[in-house]
C-alpha positions in Angstrom: -0.1 -0.1 0.0 0.9 3.8 -0.4 0.1 6.0 1.8 0.6 8.0 4.9 1.7 6.6 8.7 -0.6 4.1 9.9 0.7 5.3 13.3 -0.6 8.5 12.9 -3.1 10.3 10.5 -2.1 9.2 7.3 -4.8 7.6 4.5 -4.0 4.9 2.2 -3.6 6.5 -1.6 -3.9 3.3 -3.4 -3.6 -0.6 -2.5 -2.6 -3.3 -4.4 -5.0 -5.9 -5.5 -4.4 -8.5 -2.5 -4.6 -5.8 -0.1 -8.3 -4.7 -1.1 -9.0 -8.4 -0.8 -8.9 -7.6 2.7 -11.3 -4.8 2.3 -8.3 -1.8 1.9 -9.3 0.8 -0.4 -8.3 4.3 -1.7 -8.7 7.2 1.2 -8.6 4.8 3.9 -7.1 5.8 7.3 -4.1 3.8 7.2 -4.4 2.7 10.6 -7.9 0.8 10.0 -6.4 -0.5 6.7 -3.4 -2.3 9.0 -5.9 -3.4 11.8 -7.1 -5.0 8.4 -4.1 -6.6 7.1 -1.3 -6.5 9.9 1.1 -7.9 7.5 0.6 -5.8 5.1 3.8 -3.5 3.5 3.3 0.7 3.6 4.8 2.5 1.5 5.5 6.3 1.5 4.7 8.0 -1.9 7.4 9.3 -4.6 5.4 11.8 -6.3 8.7 12.3 -8.3 9.2 9.0 -9.3 5.6 8.6 -10.3 5.9 11.9 -12.7 9.2 10.8 -14.4 7.3 7.2 -15.3 4.2 9.0 -16.1 6.0 10.8 -18.6 7.8 7.9 -19.8 4.4 6.1 -20.8 3.1 9.4 -22.4 6.3 9.2 -24.7 5.0 5.7 -25.8 1.4 6.7 -26.5 2.6 9.8 -28.4 4.5 7.2 -30.9 1.1 5.6 -31.9 -0.8 8.9 -31.8 -0.7 13.0 -31.0 -4.0 12.9 -29.9 -3.1 12.3 -26.3 -5.3 13.6 -23.4 -3.8 13.0 -19.8 -6.6 12.5 -17.2 -4.4 11.7 -14.1 -1.1 10.5 -13.8 -2.3 6.9 -14.2 -4.7 7.6 -16.3 -5.1 8.9 -20.6 -7.0 8.7 -23.3 -6.0 8.3 -27.2 -7.8 9.1 -30.3 -6.5 6.3 -32.9 -9.0 7.1 -35.3 -7.0 7.5 -38.5 -4.2 4.8 -37.1 -6.8 2.1 -37.1 -6.9 2.5 -41.1 -3.8 0.7 -41.1 -3.9 -1.1 -38.0 -6.9 -2.0 -35.8 -7.3 0.1 -32.2 -7.3 -3.3 -30.7 -4.1 -4.2 -31.8 -2.4 -0.7 -30.8 -3.6 -1.3 -27.4 -2.2 -4.8 -27.4 1.2 -3.5 -28.6 1.3 -0.3 -26.5 0.4 -2.6 -23.2 3.6 -4.4 -24.2 5.6 -1.4 -24.8 4.4 -0.5 -21.1 5.4 -3.5 -19.5 8.8 -3.4 -21.4 10.0 -0.5 -20.4 8.7 0.4 -17.1 7.7 -2.7 -15.9 4.3 -1.9 -15.1 0.7 -3.2 -16.0 -1.5 -1.6 -17.8 -5.2 -2.1 -18.3 -6.8 -0.7 -21.7 -10.0 -0.8 -23.2 -10.8 0.2 -26.4 -14.3 1.9 -27.8 -15.9 4.1 -30.0 -15.7 6.9 -27.5 -14.4 8.5 -24.2 -16.8 7.0 -21.5 -17.0 3.3 -23.2 -12.9 3.3 -23.4 -13.1 3.9 -19.6 -15.7 1.6 -18.9 -13.9 -1.0 -20.8 -10.5 -0.7 -19.0 -12.1 -1.4 -15.7 -13.2 -4.7 -16.8 -10.2 -6.7 -17.0 -7.9 -5.0 -13.8 -5.5 -5.8 -13.6 -3.5 -5.6 -16.9 -6.5 -6.6 -19.4 -7.3 -5.4 -22.5 -11.1 -5.3 -23.4 -12.8 -3.8 -26.7 -16.4 -3.0 -27.1 -16.9 -2.9 -31.0 -19.8 -0.1 -32.3 -22.3 -3.1 -33.0 -21.8 -4.3 -29.4 -22.7 -1.5 -27.9 -26.6 -1.8 -27.5 -26.3 -5.1 -25.8 -23.4 -4.0 -23.8 -25.3 -0.8 -22.3 -28.7 -3.2 -22.0 -27.4 -4.9 -18.8 -24.6 -2.7 -17.6 -25.7 -1.5 -14.2 -26.0 2.5 -14.1 -23.8 2.6 -11.1 -20.9 1.6 -13.5 -21.6 5.1 -15.7 -18.8 7.5 -14.6 -20.2 10.4 -13.2 -22.9 8.5 -11.0 -22.8 8.4 -7.6 -23.9 6.6 -4.9 -26.7 9.0 -4.2 -28.1 8.8 -7.7 -28.1 5.5 -8.0 -30.2 5.2 -5.2 -32.7 7.4 -6.1 -32.9 6.0 -9.7 -33.1 2.0 -7.9 -36.0 3.2 -5.8 -38.0 3.5 -9.2 -36.7 0.3 -10.1 -33.8 1.9 -12.4 -30.6 0.2 -12.0 -29.4 -1.1 -15.6 -28.9 1.3 -18.7 -31.0 -0.3 -20.4 -34.2 0.6 -17.8 -33.2 4.2 -18.0 -32.9 4.7 -21.5 -36.3 2.9 -21.8 -37.7 5.2 -19.3 -37.1 8.1 -22.1 -35.9 11.7 -21.6 -38.4 13.4 -20.2 -38.7 11.0 -17.1 -35.3 11.0 -16.5 -35.2 14.9 -16.4 -38.5 15.0 -14.2 -36.4 13.0 -11.6 -32.7 14.4 -12.2 -33.2 18.1 -13.4 -32.8 18.9 -17.2 -29.2 18.4 -17.3 -28.5 15.7 -15.2 -31.6 14.2 -17.0 -30.3 14.9 -20.4 -27.2 13.6 -19.4 -28.4 10.4 -18.4 -30.7 9.5 -20.7 -27.3 10.1 -23.4 -24.9 8.0 -21.5 -27.2 5.3 -20.7 -27.6 4.7 -24.5 -23.6 4.7 -24.6 -23.8 8.1 -26.3 -20.6 10.4 -25.6 -19.8 13.2 -27.7 -16.5 14.7 -25.7 -13.7 14.3 -28.0 -10.0 13.6 -26.8 -8.3 16.9 -26.1 -4.7 17.1 -26.2 -3.1 19.3 -24.0 -6.1 20.0 -22.4 -6.0 22.9 -19.8 -6.3 22.2 -16.4 -9.8 23.1 -15.0 -8.6 23.3 -11.7 -5.8 24.3 -9.5 -5.7 23.1 -5.7 -4.1 22.5 -2.2 -5.4 20.3 0.6 -3.3 19.0 3.8 -4.8 16.2 6.2 -3.7 17.5 9.9 -1.8 14.7 12.5 -4.3 16.6 15.0 -7.9 17.5 14.1 -7.5 21.8 14.0 -10.5 23.0 16.5 -9.8 26.6 16.7 -11.3 28.7 13.7 -7.9 30.9 14.0 -5.7 27.9 13.1 -8.3 27.1 10.1 -7.9 30.6 9.1 -3.9 30.0 9.4 -4.2 27.4 7.4 -6.1 29.0 4.4 -4.0 32.3 4.8 -0.8 29.7 4.5 -2.1 27.8 1.5 -3.6 31.0 -0.7 0.0 32.7 -1.7 0.8 29.1 -2.7 -1.9 28.5 -4.7 -1.6 32.0 -6.0 1.8 31.0 -7.2 0.9 28.0 -9.0 -1.8 30.2 -11.1 1.1 32.7 -11.8 3.2 29.6 -13.3 0.1 28.2 -15.5 -0.7 32.1 -16.6 -4.1 31.6 -15.3 -6.7 33.3 -13.0 -10.1 31.6 -11.1 -13.3 32.6 -11.3 -14.9 30.1 -8.1 -13.2 29.4 -5.1 -13.9 25.5 -3.5 -13.1 25.0 0.2 -13.2 21.5 0.9 -13.6 20.7 4.6 -13.1 17.2 6.2 -14.7 16.4 9.9 -13.2 14.5 12.8 -15.9 11.4 11.6 -14.7 11.7 7.7 -17.6 13.2 6.7 -16.3 15.6 3.5 -18.3 19.0 2.5 -17.2 21.5 0.5 -18.3 25.2 -0.5 -17.9 27.0 -3.3 -18.3 31.1 -4.0 -18.2 32.3 -7.5 -16.6 36.1 -8.0 -17.1 38.8 -9.7 -14.2 38.2 -12.0 -11.1 35.7 -12.6 -8.5 36.5 -10.1 -4.8 35.0 -9.0 -4.4 37.2 -6.0 -3.6 35.4 -2.8 -5.5 38.0 -0.3 -8.6 37.5 -2.3 -8.3 33.6 -2.3 -7.7 33.5 1.0 -10.6 35.8 2.0 -12.6 34.0 -0.2 -11.7 30.6 1.8 -12.3 32.5 5.2 -15.7 33.3 4.1 -16.4 29.9 2.9 -15.0 28.4 6.0 -17.8 30.1 7.9 -20.7 28.6 6.2 -19.2 25.1 7.6 -19.6 23.3 10.8 -15.9 23.9 11.2 -16.1 25.8 14.4 -18.2 23.5 16.2 -16.7 20.1 15.1 -13.3 20.7 14.3 -11.5 19.7 11.0 -9.5 16.8 10.3 -8.5 17.9 6.5 -8.6 21.4 4.2 -8.7 22.1 0.7 -8.8 24.9 -1.1 -9.2 24.8 -4.8 -9.8 27.1 -7.7 -11.7 26.4 -10.8 -13.4 28.5 -13.2 -9.6 29.2 -15.1 -9.6 32.0 -17.5 -6.1 32.2 -19.3 -6.9 35.3 -21.4 -6.3 38.9 -20.7 -9.5 40.0 -20.0 -11.8 40.5 -16.7 -15.0 38.7 -17.6 -17.5 39.6 -14.8 -19.9 36.7 -13.0 -23.0 37.1 -12.8 -22.9 38.8 -9.1 -20.7 39.1 -6.6 -20.3 36.2 -3.2 -22.9 34.6 -5.3 -22.2 31.1 -2.9 -23.1 27.8 -5.0 -22.9 24.3 -4.4 -19.7 22.9 -5.4 -20.0 21.6 -9.0 -23.5 23.2 -10.2 -21.5 26.1 -12.3 -20.7 23.9 -14.7 -22.0 23.5 -18.3 -23.3 20.6 -20.4 -20.6 19.9 -22.6 -21.9 20.9 -26.3 -22.1 18.0 -28.7 -18.8 17.1 -30.4 -18.0 14.7 -33.1 -17.4 11.3 -31.3 -14.2 9.4 -31.9 -14.5 6.3 -33.8 -11.7 4.7 -31.9 -10.5 5.5 -28.4 -8.4 3.8 -25.9 -8.3 4.5 -22.5 -5.5 2.9 -20.2 -5.4 2.8 -16.2 -2.0 2.6 -15.1 -0.9 0.6 -12.2 0.5 1.5 -9.6 1.0 4.9 -10.6 -1.8 7.0 -8.8 -0.2 9.2 -5.9 -1.8 10.4 -3.0 -2.7 13.9 -2.6 2.2 29.8 9.1 3.2 32.8 6.3 1.7 35.9 6.8 -1.4 36.3 4.0 -0.7 38.5 1.4 -2.9 41.8 1.7 -6.1 41.8 -0.4 -5.4 44.0 -3.3 -7.3 47.0 -4.7 -10.0 46.2 -6.7 -10.4 42.1 -4.9 -13.2 40.7 -6.9 -14.9 39.8 -3.4 -15.6 43.0 -3.3 -14.9 46.2 -0.9 -13.1 45.6 2.4 -15.4 47.1 5.5 -15.2 50.5 5.8 -13.9 51.2 2.3 -9.9 49.9 3.6 -8.5 47.4 2.2 -6.5 45.7 5.1 -8.5 43.8 7.8 -7.8 43.8 11.3 -9.3 41.3 14.2 -12.6 43.4 14.7 -13.2 42.2 11.0 -13.7 38.7 12.1 -16.2 39.5 14.2 -18.5 40.9 11.7 -21.0 38.8 10.4 -20.8 40.0 6.7 -17.1 40.0 6.3 -15.0 37.3 7.5 -11.0 37.5 6.3 -7.8 36.4 7.7 -5.8 38.7 10.2 -3.0 40.3 9.1 -0.9 39.4 12.1 1.5 36.6 11.3 3.1 33.8 13.6 4.3 35.1 16.8 8.3 34.8 17.0 
């Protein structure tokens, strides 16, 4: 297993299939994993190694096609439509799989199918180290019996709602029709499920796809019980995040705060700003405002994460619909426009490459998209922390 210290507050980042047989899974507390399997071997993450090997594998992928869309360190999509005229997608996948094993010594699970969703599902059918193919003429029969829960994007809550109505298979969802699914799940989600339940996925493989978000999170050795300590963490994370945004030449419009309570319940709160920003002070204040919308002060926190999404790499400032429009995380995404599907898509899932995951905060700059400071000021003091409508970090750094 790869993850944190089982003697502390570490979590499992990934586990071998032998360890999973004992009920161990990703995100499980490492201490619990040790209780389930006392003879398990725990390894500390080596992110630099994972990154280097992932680049080796990407280079192998690009030998077959320039259209490679990385999803994470251990996953990618390849569009081999043009190459399939001379060599089938199945044969390309088989040869790529062999190359990965020879060059890195790792096994790779691959799936070949007409679109991205089906290729991903196919890659999960014969893990570890398997190859599955879904041909266009097989899609209808394959989807008929596929559990709805296997669709990427369908979580436990949605699956439970569908099961209560007797919908457990994709064929049953498609038979209900789009209107019925929209009445149950809403216009966007219902239309999405109706499309996916038929095996349709219009998304193209996008090489060099820009990042959709940047973020940072930490699991603490001991629960944070004081708001001041939580705000201090946000104040330290915001400049780090601002530097990453600057390196990417991007600004973000939506700030998301992730909070995990001591009982492992996880919530997210998000805020859409008036315009994109990469300023540490703005990110810090937004994070503190979002913190007030959680139960952190009463329950304490085990983990905090700060993320910026809705990234903008352009030169202009696009104004959002309203300042301080607080929305639930995940409700701001647009349903993807229909685009030409890929005739042949290969999805790779590489194993075991999956990694885990006190400074003075910067002053909020003039024109911060969150809005004016109390009384027209551009810096904050402790009195502002008591203001119900505006909460932010203090300017005071750690005591020396």
